[in-house]
N, CA, C and O of each residue as an XYZ file, in Angstrom:
516
protein
N      84.048    108.022    109.019
C      85.186    108.902    109.147
C      84.796    110.323    108.760
O      85.169    111.285    109.431
N      84.038    110.445    107.666
C      83.606    111.768    107.235
C      82.742    112.428    108.292
O      82.861    113.629    108.535
N      81.865    111.643    108.927
C      80.980    112.186    109.952
C      81.782    112.651    111.159
O      81.480    113.686    111.754
N      82.816    111.873    111.521
C      83.669    112.252    112.643
C      84.378    113.569    112.360
O      84.431    114.447    113.221
N      84.921    113.708    111.157
C      85.606    114.947    110.779
C      84.632    116.120    110.716
O      84.956    117.239    111.112
N      83.447    115.844    110.216
C      82.440    116.898    110.136
C      82.109    117.403    111.540
O      82.020    118.612    111.756
N      81.930    116.503    112.484
C      81.646    116.894    113.858
C      82.774    117.695    114.471
O      82.539    118.664    115.192
N      84.015    117.285    114.179
C      85.173    117.997    114.703
C      85.211    119.429    114.179
O      85.432    120.368    114.944
N      85.000    119.594    112.897
C      85.074    120.932    112.308
C      83.879    121.786    112.698
O      84.002    123.008    112.784
N      82.740    121.180    112.933
C      81.604    121.949    113.419
C      81.902    122.514    114.801
O      81.574    123.663    115.096
N      82.530    121.694    115.650
C      82.921    122.174    116.974
C      83.968    123.274    116.862
O      83.916    124.262    117.595
N      84.916    123.105    115.948
C      85.978    124.090    115.740
C      85.396    125.432    115.310
O      85.902    126.483    115.703
N      84.363    125.402    114.526
C      83.754    126.622    114.009
C      82.728    127.200    114.978
O      82.539    128.415    115.022
N      82.062    126.344    115.755
C      81.014    126.822    116.664
C      81.558    127.725    117.758
O      80.887    128.675    118.162
N      82.762    127.446    118.247
C      83.324    128.246    119.334
C      83.513    129.703    118.913
O      83.017    130.588    119.610
N      84.217    130.002    117.788
C      84.349    131.418    117.411
C      83.001    132.059    117.080
O      82.799    133.239    117.365
N      82.090    131.312    116.493
C      80.793    131.887    116.141
C      79.956    132.181    117.378
O      79.232    133.175    117.411
N      80.047    131.329    118.395
C      79.270    131.535    119.609
C      79.760    132.753    120.386
O      78.973    133.435    121.043
N      81.050    133.020    120.311
C      81.621    134.144    121.044
C      81.534    135.452    120.274
O      81.858    136.509    120.816
N      81.107    135.398    119.037
C      81.131    136.582    118.182
C      79.852    137.397    118.315
O      78.748    136.858    118.396
N      80.036    138.700    118.333
C      78.918    139.652    118.345
C      79.101    140.612    117.182
O      80.199    141.135    116.989
N      78.072    140.854    116.416
C      78.146    141.818    115.323
C      78.198    141.128    113.979
O      77.702    140.011    113.833
N      78.796    141.786    112.986
C      78.894    141.279    111.623
C      79.995    140.226    111.552
O      81.141    140.483    111.920
N      79.639    139.061    111.082
C      80.584    137.935    111.041
C      81.762    138.213    110.100
O      82.867    137.725    110.339
N      81.545    138.969    109.063
C      82.601    139.214    108.077
C      83.602    140.276    108.537
O      84.608    140.502    107.865
N      83.343    140.921    109.658
C      84.271    141.920    110.189
C      85.321    141.312    111.106
O      86.328    141.953    111.408
N      85.099    140.105    111.543
C      86.036    139.473    112.474
C      87.072    138.663    111.702
O      86.732    137.697    111.020
N      88.332    139.062    111.813
C      89.418    138.374    111.107
C      89.638    136.954    111.641
O      90.038    136.065    110.889
N      89.381    136.743    112.923
C      89.583    135.415    113.507
C      88.593    134.413    112.906
O      88.972    133.282    112.602
N      87.335    134.815    112.733
C      86.337    133.925    112.149
C      86.677    133.633    110.695
O      86.593    132.488    110.251
N      87.060    134.668    109.951
C      87.437    134.483    108.543
C      88.657    133.575    108.440
O      88.706    132.697    107.579
N      89.638    133.782    109.309
C      90.839    132.941    109.315
C      90.476    131.493    109.628
O      90.979    130.566    108.993
N      89.601    131.309    110.610
C      89.166    129.947    110.961
C      88.444    129.294    109.800
O      88.666    128.118    109.511
N      87.586    130.041    109.134
C      86.866    129.501    107.975
C      87.825    129.125    106.851
O      87.655    128.082    106.219
N      88.824    129.956    106.598
C      89.804    129.644    105.543
C      90.612    128.400    105.901
O      90.870    127.550    105.049
N      91.002    128.306    107.155
C      91.755    127.131    107.607
C      90.914    125.867    107.468
O      91.395    124.839    106.992
N      89.669    125.953    107.883
C      88.769    124.803    107.774
C      88.540    124.409    106.321
O      88.461    123.224    106.000
N      88.435    125.393    105.453
C      88.234    125.104    104.030
C      89.452    124.381    103.459
O      89.301    123.421    102.703
N      90.660    124.832    103.811
C      91.883    124.183    103.329
C      91.999    122.756    103.875
O      92.341    121.827    103.144
N      91.711    122.600    105.159
C      91.789    121.266    105.755
C      90.740    120.333    105.162
O      91.010    119.151    104.951
N      89.564    120.847    104.897
C      88.519    120.030    104.276
C      88.933    119.594    102.875
O      88.679    118.457    102.478
N      89.570    120.492    102.126
C      90.047    120.134    100.781
C      91.129    119.069    100.871
O      91.134    118.127    100.078
N      92.051    119.202    101.831
C      93.104    118.196    102.014
C      92.515    116.845    102.384
O      92.933    115.812    101.860
N      91.552    116.854    103.280
C      90.929    115.601    103.708
C      90.164    114.964    102.554
O      90.208    113.747    102.373
N      89.468    115.777    101.781
C      88.741    115.250    100.620
C      89.705    114.614     99.633
O      89.423    113.550     99.082
N      90.843    115.262     99.409
C      91.851    114.715     98.490
C      92.409    113.387     99.027
O      92.583    112.431     98.271
N      92.684    113.340    100.319
C      93.215    112.104    100.907
C      92.187    110.982    100.869
O      92.547    109.822    100.664
N      90.919    111.309    101.061
C      89.868    110.291    100.980
C      89.760    109.750     99.561
O      89.570    108.549     99.367
N      89.880    110.627     98.568
C      89.849    110.180     97.175
C      91.032    109.275     96.877
O      90.875    108.262     96.196
N      92.226    109.623     97.379
C      93.405    108.768     97.196
C      93.200    107.418     97.870
O      93.554    106.377     97.318
N      92.620    107.447     99.075
C      92.369    106.205     99.795
C      91.381    105.321     99.037
O      91.542    104.101     99.000
N      90.372    105.923     98.441
C      89.407    105.151     97.655
C      90.082    104.472     96.468
O      89.773    103.322     96.154
N      90.998    105.171     95.809
C      91.729    104.596     94.673
C      92.585    103.427     95.145
O      92.618    102.375     94.507
N      93.270    103.614     96.258
C      94.123    102.545     96.794
C      93.278    101.344     97.196
O      93.664    100.205     96.932
N      92.144    101.575     97.824
C      91.275    100.468     98.242
C      90.740     99.702     97.037
O      90.599     98.481     97.099
N      90.440    100.396     95.947
C      89.983     99.706     94.737
C      91.088     98.807     94.184
O      90.818     97.692     93.737
N      92.334     99.292     94.215
C      93.457     98.473     93.748
C      93.637     97.248     94.645
O      93.867     96.141     94.157
N      93.532     97.451     95.953
C      93.676     96.331     96.895
C      92.579     95.296     96.661
O      92.845     94.094     96.656
N      91.356     95.760     96.469
C      90.245     94.842     96.211
C      90.439     94.092     94.897
O      90.091     92.916     94.794
N      90.993     94.769     93.895
C      91.237     94.120     92.610
C      92.286     93.013     92.750
O      92.095     91.911     92.235
N      93.377     93.297     93.435
C      94.421     92.288     93.620
C      93.895     91.144     94.488
O      94.184     89.977     94.222
N      93.133     91.473     95.511
C      92.550     90.441     96.364
C      91.646     89.521     95.551
O      91.665     88.304     95.730
N      90.858     90.108     94.662
C      89.964     89.302     93.818
C      90.756     88.394     92.883
O      90.314     87.286     92.580
N      91.912     88.845     92.427
C      92.748     88.006     91.557
C      93.252     86.769     92.295
O      93.327     85.683     91.720
N      93.593     86.939     93.562
C      94.150     85.828     94.332
C      93.080     84.995     95.037
O      93.403     83.967     95.632
N      91.837     85.408     94.985
C      90.776     84.691     95.684
C      90.626     83.238     95.231
O      90.521     82.360     96.087
N      90.609     82.938     93.924
C      90.494     81.521     93.530
C      91.650     80.662     94.061
O      91.445     79.521     94.475
N      92.851     81.217     94.045
C      94.006     80.478     94.566
C      93.863     80.277     96.069
O      94.145     79.192     96.578
N      93.430     81.303     96.779
C      93.242     81.197     98.227
C      92.174     80.171     98.568
O      92.333     79.401     99.516
N      91.092     80.154     97.808
C      90.029     79.177     98.064
C      90.520     77.759     97.801
O      90.200     76.839     98.553
N      91.293     77.582     96.740
C      91.834     76.249     96.434
C      92.795     75.801     97.533
O      92.751     74.651     97.970
N      93.655     76.703     97.974
C      94.598     76.358     99.043
C      93.862     76.019    100.329
O      94.233     75.080    101.033
N      92.829     76.775    100.633
C      92.035     76.507    101.834
C      91.399     75.124    101.754
O      91.417     74.370    102.727
N      90.846     74.797    100.612
C      90.220     73.474    100.442
C      91.242     72.361    100.602
O      90.985     71.366    101.280
N      92.401     72.529     99.979
C      93.441     71.494    100.075
C      93.909     71.326    101.513
O      94.071     70.204    101.993
N      94.127     72.444    102.199
C      94.594     72.363    103.583
C      93.586     71.629    104.467
O      93.962     70.755    105.247
N      92.309     71.984    104.345
C      91.322     71.350    105.213
C      91.070     69.888    104.835
O      90.682     69.087    105.685
N      91.285     69.542    103.580
C      91.217     68.123    103.198
C      92.368     67.361    103.856
O      92.180     66.264    104.380
N      93.567     67.963    103.820
C      94.716     67.320    104.468
C      94.485     67.157    105.973
O      94.835     66.133    106.559
N      93.895     68.179    106.583
C      93.637     68.107    108.021
C      92.613     67.018    108.371
O      92.687     66.429    109.450
N      91.664     66.745    107.475
C      90.604     65.775    107.750
C      90.959     64.354    107.325
O      90.212     63.422    107.622
N      92.076     64.172    106.641
C      92.456     62.822    106.199
C      92.701     61.870    107.359
O      92.578     60.657    107.192
N      93.041     62.391    108.520
C      93.258     61.497    109.663
C      91.979     60.793    110.081
O      92.031     59.792    110.795
N      90.826     61.303    109.646
C      89.563     60.618    109.943
C      89.400     59.359    109.095
O      88.696     58.427    109.485
N      90.052     59.339    107.939
C      90.029     58.158    107.073
C      90.940     57.083    107.665
O      90.551     55.924    107.811
N      92.131     57.490    107.993
C      93.113     56.562    108.583
C      94.044     57.391    109.458
O      94.480     58.466    109.047
N      94.346     56.918    110.633
C      95.132     57.716    111.568
C      96.563     57.980    111.090
O      97.242     58.855    111.626
N      97.023     57.225    110.084
C      98.360     57.483    109.528
C      98.432     58.817    108.808
O      99.507     59.406    108.692
N      97.297     59.295    108.324
C      97.258     60.515    107.527
C      97.070     61.735    108.417
O      95.988     62.321    108.465
N      98.114     62.105    109.108
C      98.078     63.294    109.948
C      99.114     64.281    109.426
O     100.320     64.047    109.500
N      98.613     65.380    108.902
C      99.482     66.371    108.293
C      99.385     67.685    109.052
O      98.309     68.083    109.497
N     100.508     68.341    109.192
C     100.553     69.621    109.876
C     100.606     70.764    108.858
O     100.735     70.542    107.654
N     100.507     71.954    109.360
C     100.534     73.143    108.519
C     101.838     73.238    107.727
O     101.821     73.638    106.563
N     102.956     72.881    108.334
C     104.235     72.994    107.628
C     104.270     72.099    106.397
O     104.914     72.444    105.406
N     103.593     70.959    106.441
C     103.534     70.079    105.279
C     102.807     70.776    104.129
O     103.264     70.761    102.985
N     101.674     71.385    104.455
C     100.933     72.136    103.438
C     101.768     73.302    102.917
O     101.806     73.546    101.711
N     102.431     74.021    103.811
C     103.259     75.160    103.381
C     104.408     74.717    102.483
O     104.781     75.438    101.559
N     104.967     73.551    102.741
C     106.011     73.013    101.852
C     105.449     72.760    100.455
O     106.099     73.061     99.453
N     104.253     72.212    100.396
C     103.612     71.979     99.096
C     103.363     73.303     98.389
O     103.654     73.446     97.201
N     102.823     74.270     99.123
C     102.538     75.579     98.524
C     103.818     76.269     98.065
O     103.853     76.839     96.974
N     104.868     76.225     98.879
C     106.144     76.823     98.482
C     106.719     76.158     97.241
O     107.276     76.825     96.370
N     106.582     74.860     97.168
C     107.066     74.135     95.986
C     106.309     74.578     94.743
O     106.911     74.791     93.690
N     104.998     74.717     94.859
C     104.184     75.128     93.710
C     104.448     76.578     93.331
O     104.486     76.912     92.147
N     104.629     77.435     94.319
C     104.752     78.857     94.008
C     106.178     79.324     93.749
O     106.384     80.223     92.934
N     107.169     78.737     94.422
C     108.545     79.223     94.266
C     109.419     78.337     93.380
O     110.426     78.799     92.844
N     109.048     77.095     93.226
C     109.863     76.181     92.419
C     109.114     75.712     91.179
O     109.437     74.674     90.602
N     108.143     76.463     90.788
C     107.328     76.131     89.633
C     108.066     76.563     88.362
O     108.362     77.748     88.205
N     108.367     75.634     87.454
C     109.080     76.027     86.228
C     108.263     76.982     85.354
O     108.839     77.736     84.570
N     106.951     76.962     85.474
C     106.121     77.870     84.678
C     106.256     79.325     85.144
O     105.939     80.248     84.395
N     106.722     79.524     86.367
C     106.854     80.869     86.924
C     108.288     81.392     86.902
O     108.572     82.477     87.410
N     109.182     80.614     86.312
C     110.608     80.925     86.398
C     110.947     82.328     85.887
O     111.672     83.054     86.567
N     110.462     82.727     84.743
C     110.822     84.015     84.159
C     109.666     85.020     84.190
O     109.673     86.001     83.447
N     108.690     84.775     85.037
C     107.523     85.654     85.114
C     107.662     86.547     86.345
O     107.754     86.051     87.468
N     107.677     87.869     86.133
C     107.807     88.788     87.265
C     106.522     89.567     87.542
O     106.357     90.121     88.629
N     105.624     89.612     86.580
C     104.373     90.332     86.740
C     103.423     89.517     87.610
O     103.154     88.353     87.313
N     102.911     90.123     88.686
C     102.072     89.349     89.607
C     100.745     88.943     88.969
O     100.154     87.943     89.376
N     100.261     89.699     87.973
C      99.022     89.309     87.282
C      99.240     87.993     86.524
O      98.404     87.091     86.567
N     100.359     87.907     85.845
C     100.677     86.684     85.091
C     100.930     85.508     86.028
O     100.502     84.386     85.758
N     101.636     85.774     87.140
C     101.893     84.716     88.112
C     100.581     84.168     88.675
O     100.395     82.958     88.804
N      99.697     85.073     88.998
C      98.406     84.654     89.558
C      97.612     83.844     88.547
O      96.984     82.848     88.905
N      97.636     84.262     87.295
C      96.912     83.530     86.252
C      97.484     82.126     86.096
O      96.730     81.161     85.966
N      98.802     82.004     86.106
C      99.435     80.690     85.956
C      99.059     79.794     87.145
O      98.721     78.624     86.966
N      99.122     80.356     88.360
C      98.778     79.560     89.539
C      97.302     79.181     89.555
O      96.949     78.079     89.973
N      96.440     80.084     89.103
C      95.016     79.763     89.024
C      94.746     78.712     87.973
O      93.844     77.890     88.138
N      95.522     78.721     86.879
C      95.348     77.724     85.830
C      95.771     76.330     86.298
O      95.322     75.328     85.742
N      96.630     76.259     87.314
C      97.029     74.959     87.855
C      95.851     74.213     88.459
O      95.856     72.984     88.529
N      94.842     74.957     88.895
C      93.673     74.330     89.506
C      92.907     73.458     88.514
O      92.200     72.531     88.911
N      93.048     73.752     87.247
C      92.319     73.001     86.225
C      92.824     71.564     86.134
O      92.116     70.685     85.644
N      94.038     71.328     86.603
C      94.592     69.982     86.496
C      94.158     69.199     87.645
O      94.510     68.025     87.761
């Protein structure tokens, strides 16, 4: 993304510079273009820094839920493969989702917990059983 923006601004600046003859600091259009580019570059740098902070938060929350996601994935695929043991054991996604909803929404351990960090810890601790 930075390279794309850099290329765009180089093109934006190359046109006035290519058409200019004489002292570059005497042309108000070139100075104005440079000031505009400097302001836009500062804005873009600030937005990139904000995006980096947001991405770190997203990665942190994702990492918190990763053990739960891996456990759910394992349980789901075990349920899907049980029909190989006996054809009576055929479970669909809705069956797994009912189990997950019961564990996550009707769990008495989560009744008064509103913080997602605490909820995730409680759900991850269920794996120990």
